[in-house]
N, C-alpha and C positions, 0 to 999 in steps of 0.2 A: 502492500501501500504505501501511496505518496505521501511523505512528510506532510505537504500540504492540506491530504484529507485528513490525516494523522489529527494534525491541526482542527480543522472543521469538525468532524465528528467532535472534540472538547466541546466547542463554542455553538454548537448548531444544532445538536440533538437536545433535546429533554424529554419530560416527562408531564404528560399531563397536569399532577400535582404541581408543577413549580410556577403555574398562573391562577390561582383559586379564580372563580368567578368572578368574585367583589374587585377584584384586580382587573380584570377583562373588563368589565363596565365601566369604571373607573377611567381608562384608556379610551373606552369608543365614546365615551359621552364629550368627554375633552378632544376629539379629533373632530367629531361626526363623523366618524366612518359607517357606513350601513353593509350589512351583512344577505347573501342573497344565497340557503340553499338549494341545491338543485340534485333532484333522484333521476335518473334515466332508466325507464322501465320498461321491461316485456314481459306480459304473463305473469307479474310479480305478486297478485292479489292475496297468497299468504302471507306476506313478508312485507310488502309495502307499508300497511295499513298501522303496523305495528312501533314502524321507523317515523312517521308522521307523526303519529301521537306523542311518542318520546319527547319528539323537537318541539313539539308546539308544548305541550306539557314543561318541559324542562327548560325550554331555552325561547320562549316566545311570550308564554303568561307568568312563570315566578319569577322570571326575569326577562328583560327584551332585549337579547345579544341577538337573536335571528331576527330579522326586518321581513324578511321576504321567503316563502318554503315554495318551491314549484313544484313539481312532477312531471314530467317529461313523458308522455308515451307515444312507444312508436310503434302502434299497431297490435297491441294487447286483444287478445279474442277472448280473454277470459274480465275477471272482474276489476282489473285493475286499475282503473279511472275512477271506476265509482269507491271501490273501499277508499283509495287515497282522498278523494274530493270527501268522502264524507268525517275521515279523519284529521280534516284541517289543510288540505296542503289545495292551492290552485294547480288545478291540473290544466295542462298546456296539450295540445295534439301535435305532435310533429309535423306531419302534412299541413297542417294549417301554417305554420311558421315559415315567413318567405316562400310562399306557394307558386311564384315566378318558377321558382328553382327548384324541380325534382326531386325528392328525398332519394337518399342511398341508405340500403341497409347497412347499420352497425352502429356503434356504440357512439365512436367520435362522432357522428354525422349528428348524434341526437344533441351532445354536447357543447358542440359549435354552434346551433339553434339556439340552445338555451339562452345563450348572449344576449339575442335578437329580444326576447321576454322578460328576462330580467332588469334590474336597475341597480343591485348591490354596488359599492366599493370594493368588496371581497366578497369572491363568489367560492361557492364551496362545494363540492362533490362529493356524495356519497352514493355507493350502490343500493339498489332497492331489495338486496335478496339478503341481508345480513340478519341473522337470528340472535335475539337476548342480547339486543340492540342499545347501547349505553350512549346519552348525549356528549360523553367525553368523546367521541368521534369526530364531534362538530367542534366544541370549546377548546378542545387540544389543537387542532391544527389551525382556527382562525386567530388562536390568543398571540401564536408571537407576529402574526400581522398586524393585531390592533395594539400591542404594545412596542413592536419595535420599528421603525417606518425603513429603515434599510431590508427587511424582509419582503421578498416578495412572491414565493411560492414555499410549500409547508406540505409535506407526505406524512400521512398516518405510518406509524410502524408498530407490529403485534406480533405477538407467538400467533399462529395459524395452524390447529388441531388439524389434520383429516379425519374426518368422522366416519364412523363403520355404521351403514344401513344398520337398524333395529331388527332383532328375530322375525324372520316370519314377513319381511318386508325389503325385497331386495330394491325397490324403485324406490323408498325412501328418497324424498327429498329433500332432506337435511343434510345432504351432500352433495357437493361439483369441486370439482378441484378446474377452476379456470386461468385466468392469466396470474392471478394474484399470488405473488411471493411466497416464501416457504423459510421459515423459523427451524431451528435444533436448539431451540431452549427449555424443551423438554414437553410432555403433556399436562397442559394446562387446560384443554376441554371438559374435562369430567368423563365419565364410565361412555365409552363405547367411540376413542377417541385416539388417534395414534399421533403423540406431541410429534411436531417436526416434522410431519411427511407432507402436509399442500405442498402447494407450490411448486410443480415440479418443471412448469413451463419458466419460471422465473431460473430455476439453479441452474436447466440445462441449457439454457439459451439464451434469456436476458443477462442474468450475472455475466457470465462468460463473455457475451457483445461488449458490456458496458466496461469490465475490466479488461478490456485488451484496446476498445478503441476509445473509450472515455474514461479512462482510470481517474478522471477528479469524480463522477458520481459513481466512485466503487465502494462508499460510504453508505451508499440508500440501502437501509435492509430491506423494504420493501418497493422496490422500483417500479412493478406493475398493479400495486395496491394502488382500488378505486377511489379512496378516500384520500382527497390533498384539497388545497384551497390555494388561491390566488389571488392577487390584485385584478381587477380589472383592466388596469393599463398594460399589464403585462398579458395576459391570455387575449387582448384583441390583436396584438402585434403578431401573432404565433398563428400557423398552420395548424389545422387539424385533421392530421389521419382519421377519413370515416370510419376504421374496424378496428380491430382489437391492438392495433397498432399505437393507437393513440395516446396512452398511460407512458410510451418507451418515447413516442414523439415529442411529447409535450415537457418531456423532462428533461432529455436533449438540448431543443432548442430552448427554453428556459435559462440551461446552463449560459448557451452561446449569445443571448440575450441581455442578461443580468448580471451574470458572472454568479459561482460558486459560492461567494460570502452571502448572497441574497438568499440563496434556497435553502431550507432547513426541512428536519423531520421530529414528530414529537412520539413517544411510547405511550397507545393507548388502550395496554392490555390485551385484550385477546379477541380476535374474528373469527365468526362463525357462518358460515354461507355452505350453500351446496355446492357440491363438484359436477365434474362433466368426466367424461369418458376420454380414452386415449386419443380416440378418433378427433374429437373435438378440439383436446388440447394439441394434437397436431396442424390444425387449421390454426389453431389461434398462434403458434409458435411461426407458422409458415407468415402470416402477415407484421408477426412482430420482427422477424427478420429481414422481410423487404421493407419495412420504417428505417430499420437500423443501415438497410445497402442504399437507399435512397438518401441520409443523410450522410453516409458515407464519400461519396462518388455524383449523386444525383444521374447515374447511369440507369439506362432502359435497361429492364431487367427481360431478355430475350423472350421468356415463357415463363409468363405469372400464375403458375398451377401448381398444383400439388394432385397427387396420385398417390390413394393411401388401397389397402386391399380388405377385404371383408371374404370370408368362405362361405360360399356358394352350395350348391347340389352338387354340383360338379367340379369343385375344386375353388380356387379363390378367382377374386371377380374384382379387377380392377375400379375404383371410384375415384373420378378427378372432379377436384373442384377448385375455381378459381380464389388466388389471394388476392386479400383485398391491395389495391393498388391508387385508388384514387383518394385525395386529399383536397381538404378545403381551404381556401388561401384564409388570410389575416382577416378576422371580422369586420376590421377598421375600413376594409377595403371595399364593403358593400353599404351601396347608399342607403338602403333602409336601414341598414343600422348606426349609419352616421346622420343622417336626417332624424332619426329616435332621439336620439343621446343629445342633438342640438333643442329640441323640440322642448 
């Protein structure tokens, strides 16, 4: 690890307990900073309501840390939008935001469009599939942005146990392994969890890429985690990969735009959500690698596809999937965004 990164770890890594809520409220009032929380959601009726309820109760009613709570629904076929609205969020339909530009599938697309329907000086992104959600996920990562004017971009770090499906329920939705990190700090997830075994895409793809090509980012514990906060003034200057490469892309671009000392991370405890199978992880890994490749060379990927294999009745069958290659430009280049901000 670079000496610069070792120094950064001592100065820009915190625990959520380092900034009590009362301190955050004083800093927020002193500077008049507004905070928006965005949950990108697709078929998350089982979890989105509890997340919204916790944020409203703990951070909008007991204290006024959060000014705006928005769920952006990206075409859910279940009751995600209704559940989120009933819990107290404002729900926006992805396809209704900037309708002149047809929506592309992917999480990054939703995050990019969310900037057009939110107004906070600080924007906090939180995945909508978290279980046993704590308000610390929000207060922890917005904290440094409220108390330190030099901070621009803050990611959550946490233990992330790999949950095992309950006996007799092999499809239990309490397990899913997507792009989000992986920690080896032991089992803190309770019964049925395997400590430190979540986050295979991080450990096998993202962390090697960062260490080899962007070693100044090697200190991030959870580089692909979906919980992070940033100043709007930074986000509106960054391009957004439309798919699963968005976390890596924003992190790398934030480094080059704001500098390492403007980036930080906060330990918020334990993150529990559902996990995906290996084939889904393979497609995520390909999108993340593609995002890295673009930032390394801006070269054309000759064949942006990934072929995987499934066993069929007559042997293995190839399945080819397109790899996310689209990126949205910095949102400040969108006329509707600049007009809305000026209004």
